[in-house]
C-alpha positions in Angstrom: -27.4 29.3 -10.1 -30.1 31.7 -9.2 -31.0 33.4 -5.9 -34.5 32.5 -4.6 -36.8 35.2 -5.9 -39.6 34.3 -3.4 -40.7 37.4 -1.6 -42.0 35.4 1.4 -38.5 34.2 2.2 -37.3 37.9 2.2 -40.1 39.0 4.4 -39.5 36.1 6.7 -35.9 37.1 7.1 -36.9 40.7 7.8 -39.4 39.6 10.4 -36.8 37.4 12.2 -34.3 40.2 12.2 -36.8 42.7 13.6 -37.8 40.1 16.3 -34.2 39.7 17.3 -33.7 43.4 17.4 -36.7 43.8 19.6 -35.5 41.1 22.0 -32.2 42.8 22.2 -33.8 46.1 23.1 -35.9 44.4 25.7 -32.9 42.8 27.2 -31.0 46.0 27.4 -33.9 47.8 29.0 -34.3 44.9 31.5 -30.7 45.5 32.7 -31.8 48.9 34.0 -33.9 47.2 36.7 -32.5 47.1 40.2 -31.9 43.4 40.7 -30.7 43.0 37.1 -28.1 45.7 37.8 -27.1 43.9 41.0 -26.6 40.7 39.0 -24.4 42.4 36.5 -22.3 43.8 39.3 -22.1 40.4 40.8 -20.9 38.9 37.5 -18.3 41.6 37.2 -17.2 40.9 40.8 -16.8 37.2 40.0 -14.7 38.1 36.9 -12.4 40.3 39.1 -12.0 37.6 41.8 -11.3 35.0 39.1 -8.6 37.3 37.7 -7.0 37.8 41.1 -7.0 34.1 41.8 -5.4 33.5 38.4 -2.7 36.1 39.2 -1.9 34.5 42.5 -2.2 30.8 41.8 -1.2 30.7 38.1 2.6 31.2 38.6 2.6 28.6 41.4 0.8 26.1 39.2 3.3 26.8 36.4 6.3 26.2 38.8 4.7 23.0 40.0 4.2 21.8 36.4 7.9 22.4 35.6 8.8 19.8 38.3 6.6 17.1 36.8 9.3 15.2 34.9 8.5 11.8 33.6 4.8 12.3 33.4 2.9 11.1 30.3 2.5 13.7 27.5 -1.3 13.6 27.8 -1.1 14.7 31.4 1.3 17.5 30.7 -1.0 18.7 27.8 -4.0 18.6 30.1 -2.2 20.7 32.7 -1.2 23.2 30.1 -4.8 23.5 29.0 -5.9 24.0 32.6 -3.2 26.6 33.2 -4.2 28.6 30.1 -7.9 28.6 31.1 -7.4 29.0 34.8 -9.3 32.3 34.9 -12.4 30.8 33.2 -12.3 27.8 35.5 -12.3 30.0 38.6 -15.1 32.1 37.2 -17.3 29.0 36.4 -16.6 27.4 39.8 -17.3 30.6 41.7 -20.3 31.4 39.5 -22.1 28.1 40.2 -21.5 28.4 43.9 -22.9 32.0 43.8 -25.8 30.9 41.7 -26.7 28.0 44.0 -26.6 30.3 47.1 -28.8 32.9 45.5 -31.3 30.3 44.3 -31.8 29.3 48.0 -31.9 32.7 49.6 -33.8 34.8 47.1 -36.2 34.6 44.2 -35.0 32.6 41.1 -35.6 35.7 38.9 -33.0 37.5 40.9 -30.2 35.1 39.8 -31.4 34.6 36.2 -28.6 36.6 34.6 -25.9 34.9 36.8 -27.2 31.5 35.6 -26.9 32.6 32.0 -23.4 34.0 32.4 -22.2 30.8 34.3 -23.8 28.6 31.7 -22.1 30.4 28.9 -18.8 30.1 30.7 -19.3 26.4 31.3 -20.2 25.8 27.6 -17.2 27.7 26.4 -14.9 25.8 28.8 -16.2 22.4 27.8 -16.0 23.2 24.1 -12.4 24.4 24.5 -11.4 21.1 26.2 -13.2 18.9 23.7 -12.0 20.6 20.6 -8.4 19.9 21.7 -8.9 16.4 20.4 -8.9 17.8 16.8 -5.4 17.8 15.4 -5.8 20.3 12.6 -5.6 23.8 13.9 -7.8 25.4 11.3 -10.6 22.8 11.7 -10.3 23.1 15.5 -10.8 26.8 15.4 -13.8 26.6 13.1 -15.4 23.9 15.3 -14.7 25.8 18.4 -16.2 29.1 17.4 -19.2 27.4 15.7 -19.8 25.4 18.9 -19.5 28.5 21.1 -22.0 30.4 18.8 -24.5 27.6 18.8 -24.2 27.0 22.6 -24.8 30.7 23.2 -27.9 30.6 21.0 -29.2 27.6 23.0 -28.6 29.2 26.4 -30.2 32.5 25.3 -33.1 30.6 23.7 -32.6 32.0 20.2 -32.2 28.7 18.3 -35.6 28.8 16.6 -35.0 32.3 15.3 -31.5 31.6 14.2 -32.6 28.4 12.4 -35.4 30.2 10.6 -33.1 33.0 9.6 -30.5 30.6 8.1 -33.2 28.5 6.4 -34.6 31.6 4.7 -31.2 32.3 3.1 -31.3 29.8 0.3 -30.5 29.3 -3.4 -32.0 26.9 -5.9 -29.8 24.6 -8.0 -32.4 23.1 -10.4 -34.8 21.2 -8.2 -32.6 21.3 -5.2 -33.0 24.0 -2.5 -29.7 24.8 -0.8 -30.0 26.9 2.4 -27.5 28.1 4.9 -29.1 25.9 7.5 -28.7 22.8 5.3 -25.0 23.6 4.7 -24.4 24.1 8.4 -26.1 20.8 9.1 -24.1 19.1 6.5 -20.8 20.5 7.9 -21.6 19.4 11.4 -22.8 15.9 10.5 -19.9 15.3 8.0 -17.4 16.6 10.5 -18.7 14.4 13.2 -18.8 11.3 10.9 -15.3 12.0 9.5 -13.9 12.5 13.0 -15.5 9.1 14.1 -14.1 7.5 10.9 -10.6 8.8 11.7 -10.8 7.6 15.3 -12.0 4.1 14.2 -9.4 4.0 11.4 -6.5 5.0 13.7 -7.5 2.5 16.4 -8.1 -0.4 14.0 -4.9 0.4 12.0 -2.8 0.1 15.1 -4.2 -3.3 15.9 -3.7 -4.5 12.3 0.0 -3.4 12.4 0.5 -5.2 15.7 -0.8 -8.5 14.3 2.3 -10.5 13.3 0.3 -13.1 11.5 -0.5 -10.6 8.7 2.3 -9.8 6.3 3.6 -6.2 6.1 2.3 -5.7 2.6 -1.2 -7.1 3.5 -1.2 -4.8 6.6 -0.7 -1.8 4.4 -3.4 -2.9 2.0 -5.9 -3.6 4.8 -5.2 -0.2 6.3 -5.7 1.6 3.0 -8.9 -0.3 2.2 -10.2 0.4 5.7 -9.5 4.1 5.4 -11.2 4.3 2.0 -14.2 2.4 3.2 -14.7 4.4 6.4 -14.2 7.8 4.9 -16.3 7.0 1.9 -19.1 5.7 4.1 -18.9 8.8 6.3 -19.2 11.1 3.4 -22.2 9.4 1.7 -24.0 8.8 5.0 -23.5 12.4 5.9 -24.9 13.6 2.6 -27.9 11.3 2.8 -28.6 12.4 6.4 -29.0 16.0 5.5 -31.2 15.0 2.5 -28.8 15.6 -0.4 -29.9 13.6 -3.5 -26.9 11.5 -4.5 -28.3 10.7 -7.9 -26.9 14.0 -9.1 -23.4 12.6 -8.4 -23.6 10.4 -11.5 -22.9 13.4 -13.7 -20.1 14.4 -11.4 -18.6 11.0 -11.6 -18.7 11.1 -15.4 -16.9 14.4 -15.4 -14.3 13.0 -13.0 -13.8 10.0 -15.3 -13.1 12.3 -18.3 -10.7 14.3 -16.2 -8.9 11.1 -15.2 -8.7 10.0 -18.8 -7.0 13.2 -19.9 -5.0 14.6 -17.0 -4.7 12.0 -14.3 -3.3 9.0 -16.1 -0.1 8.9 -14.1 -1.9 9.3 -10.8 -4.4 6.5 -11.5 -1.6 4.3 -12.8 0.4 4.8 -9.6 -2.7 4.1 -7.5 -3.4 0.9 -9.4 0.2 -0.1 -9.4 0.3 0.4 -5.6 -2.6 -2.0 -5.2 -1.0 -4.6 -7.5 2.3 -4.4 -5.5 0.4 -5.0 -2.2 -1.6 -7.9 -3.7 1.3 -9.8 -5.3 3.6 -9.1 -2.3 6.5 -8.4 -4.6 7.9 -5.9 -2.2 7.1 -5.0 1.4 8.3 -2.7 4.1 11.8 -3.6 5.2 12.8 -5.2 1.9 16.2 -4.2 0.4 15.9 -3.3 -3.3 17.9 -1.9 -6.1 16.3 0.2 -8.8 18.8 1.7 -11.3 21.4 3.6 -9.2 19.2 3.6 -6.1 19.9 1.0 -3.4 18.2 1.0 -0.1 15.4 -0.5 2.0 11.7 0.2 1.8 10.5 2.5 4.6 6.9 2.8 3.7 4.4 1.9 1.0 2.2 4.8 -0.1 -0.9 5.0 -2.3 1.2 6.8 -5.0 4.8 6.1 -4.2 7.2 3.9 -2.3 9.6 5.5 0.2 13.2 4.0 -0.1 15.9 5.0 2.4 19.5 4.7 1.3 22.6 4.1 3.4 23.5 7.8 3.2 20.2 8.8 4.8 18.5 10.0 1.6 14.8 9.1 1.1 13.7 8.5 -2.4 10.0 8.6 -3.3 9.7 6.2 -6.2 6.4 6.1 -8.1 4.6 2.8 -7.9 4.5 2.6 -11.7 8.3 2.5 -11.9 8.4 -0.6 -9.6 5.9 -2.4 -11.9 7.4 -1.5 -15.3 11.1 -1.5 -14.4 13.5 -4.2 -13.4 13.8 -4.2 -9.6 16.3 -6.2 -7.6 14.8 -7.4 -4.3 17.6 -8.6 -2.2 15.3 -10.0 0.4 12.2 -11.1 -1.5 12.0 -14.9 -0.9 14.7 -15.1 1.9 17.1 -12.8 3.7 20.3 -14.5 2.4 22.4 -12.5 -0.1 25.4 -13.8 -2.0 28.2 -11.4 -2.9 31.1 -11.8 -5.4 34.5 -10.2 -5.4 37.3 -10.6 -8.0 41.0 -10.6 -7.4 44.2 -11.9 -9.0 47.6 -13.3 -7.9 51.0 -13.8 -9.5 51.7 -16.8 -11.6 54.4 -17.9 -9.2 51.9 -18.4 -6.4 50.3 -21.9 -5.8 46.6 -21.6 -6.8 45.6 -24.3 -4.3 47.1 -22.3 -1.5 45.6 -19.1 -2.7 42.1 -20.5 -2.7 42.5 -21.9 0.8 43.8 -18.7 2.2 41.1 -16.6 0.5 38.3 -18.9 1.9 39.8 -18.7 5.4 40.2 -14.9 5.2 36.6 -14.4 4.1 35.2 -16.7 6.8 36.9 -14.6 9.5 35.0 -11.5 8.6 32.1 -11.1 11.1 29.1 -10.6 8.8 30.1 -13.5 6.5 27.9 -16.5 7.2 29.7 -19.6 8.4 26.6 -21.8 7.6 27.1 -21.0 3.9 30.9 -21.5 3.6 32.6 -19.1 1.1 34.0 -20.6 -2.1 36.8 -19.5 -4.4 37.3 -20.5 -8.0 39.8 -19.7 -10.8 38.0 -17.8 -13.6 40.9 -17.2 -16.0 44.5 -16.6 -16.8 45.1 -12.9 -17.3 48.0 -11.0 -18.9 49.8 -10.6 -15.6 47.8 -12.6 -13.0 45.7 -15.7 -12.3 42.2 -14.4 -11.8 39.9 -15.6 -9.1 36.3 -15.1 -7.9 35.4 -15.3 -4.2 31.8 -15.9 -3.3 30.3 -15.5 0.2 26.9 -15.1 1.9 25.4 -12.5 4.2 22.0 -12.1 5.8 21.8 -8.4 6.6 21.9 -6.4 3.3 20.3 -3.4 5.1 23.7 -3.0 6.9 25.3 -2.2 3.5 27.1 -4.1 0.7 30.1 -1.8 0.0 31.4 -2.0 3.5 31.3 -5.8 3.7 33.1 -6.1 0.3 35.7 -3.7 1.6 36.2 -5.7 4.8 36.6 -8.9 2.8 39.2 -7.2 0.5 41.1 -6.0 3.5 41.1 -9.5 5.0 42.5 -10.8 1.7 45.2 -8.2 1.7 46.3 -9.0 5.2 46.2 -12.8 4.6 48.2 -12.5 1.3 50.7 -10.3 3.0 51.2 -12.7 5.9 51.6 -15.7 3.5 53.9 -14.1 0.9 51.3 -14.0 -1.9 51.7 -11.1 -4.3 49.0 -9.2 -6.1 50.5 -8.3 -9.5 49.8 -5.2 -11.5 50.6 -4.4 -15.1 54.1 -3.1 -15.8 55.4 -1.4 -19.0 59.0 -0.7 -20.1 59.4 2.5 -22.2 62.5 2.9 -24.4 63.3 6.3 -26.0 64.6 5.6 -29.5 66.3 9.0 -30.0 68.2 8.9 -26.7 71.9 9.6 -27.5 73.0 7.6 -24.5 71.3 4.4 -25.9 74.2 2.5 -27.5 71.8 0.0 -29.0 70.2 2.7 -31.1 70.3 1.7 -34.8 71.9 4.1 -37.4 69.3 5.9 -39.5 70.2 6.3 -43.2 69.8 9.8 -44.7 69.8 9.8 -48.5 70.6 13.5 -48.6 74.1 12.9 -47.2 77.0 12.2 -49.6 
C-alpha cells in the first residue's frame, strides 16, 4: 500500500481547504451586517422561546404519557422520541412560521439565515426520527451523525467542495484507486442495501413461519437460504455500484479456502451438518430427543448448533456435527406416541393372573397413559425372591417428562397392590454368629494343644 504521490492531488486539497476558509471568513464578516445581525438575534430568540415552551409543556406531556396504559409499544416509543426532542420541534415549527412571515413582509435576503437555521433543524429532526428504525446503537449513531453532516453540507451548498476534498484523499492498491469519497459511497450504499435486505428478510421470514403447510425444518432452511441470498446479493451489488472490481476477490476466496482447510474444519462441518439435518428432516423444532445424558426438546435449529431445552430449564447448545455422527433418540420423529416400560416383582404366593390384571387397571387409571393403546403386563422371569413382571404403556406428550409419568404409574401400582393384599418382596438374609456363647448349637472346636 502506497500513498498517492501525485502533487496535483495535494495541490487540489490545499486549494479546496483555502476556498472553504475563505468562504468561512466571508460568512463571518457577513454576520456583521445589520440585517444579518437581526436574523441571528431572531434565531436566538426562537431558541429561547422553544426552551421556555419545552419547560412549560414538557412535564405536562410526560404526565399525560404516564396515563396511556394499554397503548401499543410503537406509539409509546414515538411519544418518548417526541418528548425528548420537544425543544427542537418547537424551534422548527416557530422557525418556519417566522421565515414565512418574513418572506412576505420583507426582502428574501433579510430572512436567508433564518431559512438556513430552520432547514438545519428540520434535517436534524427528520434524521433523528428515521434513524430510530436502526436497532444497533453503534450503527444508528454513525448513520445519524453522518447524515447530519451531509445534510448540513447540502444546506450550506458545500457538497461539491467536500466531495472534491474527499476524492483527493486517496491511496493506490495496485491498479485500484481507493479514495475517502469512494469509501463513504460504499458505506452508504452497502448500509442502505443491507438495511433493505434485513427488512425484506424479517418480513418474509415471518410469513414463512406462519405457513403451516411447510414443515418446521423446511421453514428454518428456507429462512437461512433467504438470509444468505439477500445479504450476499446486497454485499456484491453494493460493491459493484461503487465500482469495485470483484475479480480481485478470487485471490481472497482462495485464502479463505486455505483458512477453512486448516482452522475452520469444525465450523464448516457444523454448517454442512446443519444443512443436512434440515434437508433430511431427521429432527425439527419441537421434537423430543435424547443424546447421551441429555434429554429435552429442540427449541431452535441454528446454523452451527441445535438448542435443546431440558425439563430443569437448562438449555444445551449441541453442535450439529454431534447430531450427525452420534446416536440420537428422537422420541417424536415419525409420530408423537412413546412407549414406556417399568419393571416390578411380586411374591410367589400371589396369583400372577390377578397381578397382571391389577397392574393393567392401575396403569390405565393414570391420566397421561393412553387408553387407545391399552397397557400390557407380562411375566419376564422367576427371580430369587419374586416373580418379575414388565408393564408397558403409551403416552403422547414426552415433552411433559418421562420420569414423572413413570413415578405416577409406580405409585398407582403401590396403591393397587396395597388394596388387594399383594406383597412386593425384597431380599432377606439371616446372619448367624458362630462364636456366640449363647448359641447352644455351636459345634465343639478341637484344639490339638490341649491334653
